[in-house]
N, C-alpha and C positions, 0 to 999 in steps of 0.2 A: 594191720594184722601182725601180731607178734610171732616170732619164731618159736615153735613149740618143741623142736629138737627131734621130731620124728622123720622129717625129710631132710636129707643132707643139703646144706646150703652150698650153692655154687661158689667155688673159689674165685676171688676177684681176678686173678691172672689168667684163669681159664677162658673167660669170656673175651678178654682182650686178645688172647692168643688165637682164639677161633676167628674173631673178626679180622685180625691181621692176616691169618692164613687165607681167609676168603678174599681179602683184598689182594694178596699176592697172586692168588689163583685168577682173579679177574684181570689183573695187570698182565699176567702171562697169556691168558686167553686173548686179550686185546692185541698183544704183540704178535701172537701167532696169526690172528685174523688179518692184521695189518700186512704182515709179510705175504700171506697168501693172496691178498688183494693186489699187492704190488706185482707179484708173479703173474697173476691173471691179466693185469693191465699190460704188462710187457708182452705177453703172448698175444693179446688182442692187437697191439701195435704191430708186431711181427707179421701176423696174419693179414692185416690191412696192407702192409708193404708188399707182401707176396702177391696179394690180389691185384694191386696196382701194376706190379711187374708183369703179371700174366695178361692183364688188359693191354699194356703197351706192346708186348710181343705179339699178342693176338691181332691188334690193329696193324702192326707192321706186316705181319703175315698176310692179312687180307688186302692191304694196300698194294703190296708187291705182287700178289696173286692177280689183282685187278690189272696192274700194269702189264704183267705177263700175258694175260688173256687179250689185252688190247693190242700188244705187239704181235701176238700170235694171229689175231684177226688181220692186222695190217700185213703180216707176212703172207697169209693166204691170198689176200687181195693183190699184193705186189708180185706174187710168185710168177706171174706170167709176164712181168715187165723185164727190163734189161738185167744183165747178169750181176753186177756188183751190189746192187741194193739188197739182193737176196741174202748175201752173206752177213751184211751189217744187221739187218732185221733179225736174222736167225741168232746172231750173237747176243743182241739185246734180249730177245725172247728167252734164251737159255739163261742169261745172267739174272734177269728178274725172277724167273721161275725158280732158279737156284736159291736166291735170297729168301723167297717165300717158303721154300722147303726147309731151309735151315731154321728160319724163325718158327715154323710149325713144329719142327723137331725139338727145339728148345722149350716151347710151351708144353709139349707132351711130356718131356723129361721133368719139367718143374712140377707138373700135375702129379706125375707118378712118384716123385721123390719127396713130396712134401711131408713134413713131420705131422704127427697126430696132433690135433687141436687140443690145447691145454695139457699137453703131456707133462710138462714140468710141474704144473700145479697138481696134477693127479699123483705124480710120483712123490711130491712133498707131503700130500695128504696121506698116502700110504705109509710113509716113514713116520708121520705123526701118530697114526693109528697103531703101528707096531710098537712105538715107544710107550704109548699109553697102556697097551695091553701087556707089555713086558713088565711094567711097574706093578701091575695088579697082582 
């Protein structure tokens, strides 16, 4: 079909410019997506590490609580025996219960002071949205 002159013919540079602009937009979008996925991955790793630490401190707390209860039981049984064993068992009981209390307090502190999950990713997405809306 021949060009009859009624419809304007698209300029050759315009199509190429539009395609290159779309290509740049796609590259930029891919880079932004890649960055956000890296941030998300880092936050997931940090959350996994925090969960492992909580598990270890929780297990330490339970272990020493069990030891403390064991020695408390032995203390009650031996309470009626000769004098010096009483002080030694009381010392061990207080020591192990103290370790258990400290570990439990550390676990409670870590639970209460944990950062919000995916906070860095969310803040970057907010920045992206603000930048995109300010350009419009």
